N, C-alpha and C positions, 0 to 999 in steps of 0.2 A: 504493500500499499504506500502510495507517494503523495506528498503534498509539495507541489512545486510553486514558488513565488518567482515571477518573471517581472523584471523592472521596466520593461518596454516590450512592444510587440515586434521590434526590430529583429528580423531573422527567424521569426516563428514560423514553423512549419505545420501543415496540417496534421501530421502524425503525432505532434506534441500535444494536441487537444482531442484527437479522435477517440470517441467513446468515453471522454472523461467530462466531469462537471467544472465549469470555469466561472469564476466570479471576476468580473471586469471592474477595476476601481479607476474612476477619473473623478476624485472627490472635488476638485476645483476645475470644471464644475459639472460636467456632463452627468456623471452619476446622480448627483444631487438634483439637477434640473429634471432629469427623467422622473425620479421619485416625487418631486413636487408636482409635476404635470399629471401623473397617475393619481396621486393622492387627491388632487383637485378635480378629478373627473374626466380627464382626457381618455379617449377610447384606446389609444395606442400612441406610442412614440415611434417614429420610423427614422432610423439613422441612414443617412446617405453620404457618399464620399465627397461630393462637390456641391457648390452653389448651383451649377448648371443642372445637375441631376435633381436637386430639390425643386427647381422652377419646372422641369419637365413633369416631374411626378405631381406636382400641385396642379398643372394644366390637365393632367390625365384624370385626377380624381375630382376636381371641380372645386371652385373657390369656397363653396358653402360647406365643404367637408373638412377643409384642412386649414392649418395655420402654419406659416413658415417661421422657423426659428434658427438661430445659429450665431456663430461669431468667427472672426479671423483675428488672431493675435489679441484675443480679449475683447475686442470691439464688435458691436453689433454689425450684421451684413446690411449695407444699404438696400432699401426696399423690402426687407423682411419685417414681418409685423413684431416679432420677439427677438431678443438676444438669446444668450446662453445663461440666463440668470434664473435661479429658482424663485427669486421673489417676483418675477414676471409671470410665473405660471399660475395665475390666479384662476379661480373658477370662472370668472367673466371672460377670460381670455381662451381657455382651453376646454371647458367642460363639454363633453359630447363630441369632441373634434379629434381629428388626427393631427398630431404635431410632427411635421417633417423637419428634421434638424441636421445640421452639418457643423462640425466644429474642427478646430485645429488639430486636436489630439484624440479626443474620446470616441468619436464615431469611427475613426479608423481601427481602434482597438476592438470595438464591438464587431465590426465587419471582418476583422481578421480571424474570428474564432467560430465561424458559422458551422464548422464541421463537428463541433463538440456535441456531447450527449445532452447537456443542458447548459445554458448560459444565464447568469444573473448579474445585475448591476448591484454594486455594494457601495455604500457611503456612510458617514455618520448618520445622515438623515433617515436611513432605514436600517441601522446597524443591528438592532435587536432581531428583526426578522431575517436579515441576511445571515447573521451569526448562528441563529437557531437552525436555518437551512444547512449551513456549512457543518455544524455539529452533527446533525442528523446524517448527512452524507458520509462524513468520516466514520461515524459509528457503524455504518452499514458496510464498512470496508471498501469504500469507493475512492479511487484516485481523484485528486483535485488539482486544479491550477488556479492560482490567484494572479491574474494579469493586470499590472499597472499600465495605464495609458502612457504614463511618463510625460516628458516635455520635449518635444522635437527628437523623439526616439532616444532620449536619454533619461537617466535616473532622475526621479523627483521625490523630494522628501515627503510631501503631503500624501502622495499615493503609496509610498513605501510604508509610511506609518499606519495608514489604514489597513494595508495587506497584513502588517504585523498584528494589528488588533484582531483582524478576522482569523488569522492563523492560530493565535493564542486561544481564542474561544474554541475553534475546531479541535484543536489538540488537547484542550483541557488545562491550559496554563502555559506561561512564558517559559517554563523550564522543561516542557516536554519538546523532544526533538526527533523522535523516531519518525522516519519517513520524510523528513523536511530536507529540502536542498540548501545550499549556502546561502542564497539570496533570502530565503525564509529565516535563517539564523540571524542574518543581518537585520531583517524587518523586526524580529523579536527584540533585538537590542535597542532599536528605536523605541519601542514600546517602553522598555525599561528606563530608557533615557528621559522620555517625555511624560510617562505616566498616563493618566486617563483624561487629561485636559485637552480635548481636540484642538482648541484654539491655538495652542502653543506651537505644534509643529505647522499648522496651517499658515499662521502669520509669519512664521520664521522662513518658510519655504520660499523659493525663487518665484513660484507662481503666485503665492499669496502676497509677496511684496510687490510684484509687478501689477497685480490687480488693484492693490491698495494705490499705487502711484497713479493709475488712470481713474481713480475715483470710485473704485468698487470694493472698498474694504468691507462695506456692509454685506456684500455677497460672501466674502471670506468668512465673516462671522456667522452668517446664516448657514454656510455649509459646515460649520463647526457645531451646530446644534444637534445633539444626539436624538434620534427618533422624531425629528421634526416633521418629516414627511413619510410616514410609515406605510410603505408599499413594497411588497416583494416583487421586484421588477424582473420579469423573465423575458428574455430575447429568444424569439422562435419565429421561423419563417419571415425573417427580415424586419420583424416589428417587435417592440417591447410592450408587454401588457402587464397588468397586476395579476399575479398568480394567487390562487385561493390559498388561504393559510389555515 
């Protein structure tokens, strides 16, 4: 039985996720935004790789069915109704609608693991639900992958810390190591370093600092709120929906 933490999707092969359960982490901000949208009544969130693909899909599905959301380098995409902010995913904006979203890092990570047995989004915002699912899967002797979206295909502190929190619960504590790869061990060390205060690693991370610089510190703090948007976000057949719990 193996639990592998991957710090980015760079170099990920289909064989690494085939038949395994994958938890995708992009806490700043896609994972959190997806949970917020589902919690506030969106029918589904559909991740796409590009702005052009989002526009094509919106034309196909019809304007009454969808809302376009996304960002590039942290900033909202011109012409899209919403950015990649969980605070924008209000019931008035998303309830009953399909949210088509494209982001700099997170949507690519989700699309990279479509061959997995199951794929969930994990964040502080749905941590209790995601952690309970991870614990149950590990207890059933199932292999798992925790994939961090990272930042520009590189390590990101915020995602790695979240991965460590998730691995810790799945394994039954930060001192449990059986089946864990080296990246997972490093992620557990981050949990010991920062403790249980989500805002500390999120604000300290490069992503958190850059979002704060462009006026989005409130988003970082929102992403640090544990169980703020409780939805077990399941990615299946190219869309994320709220799984029954």
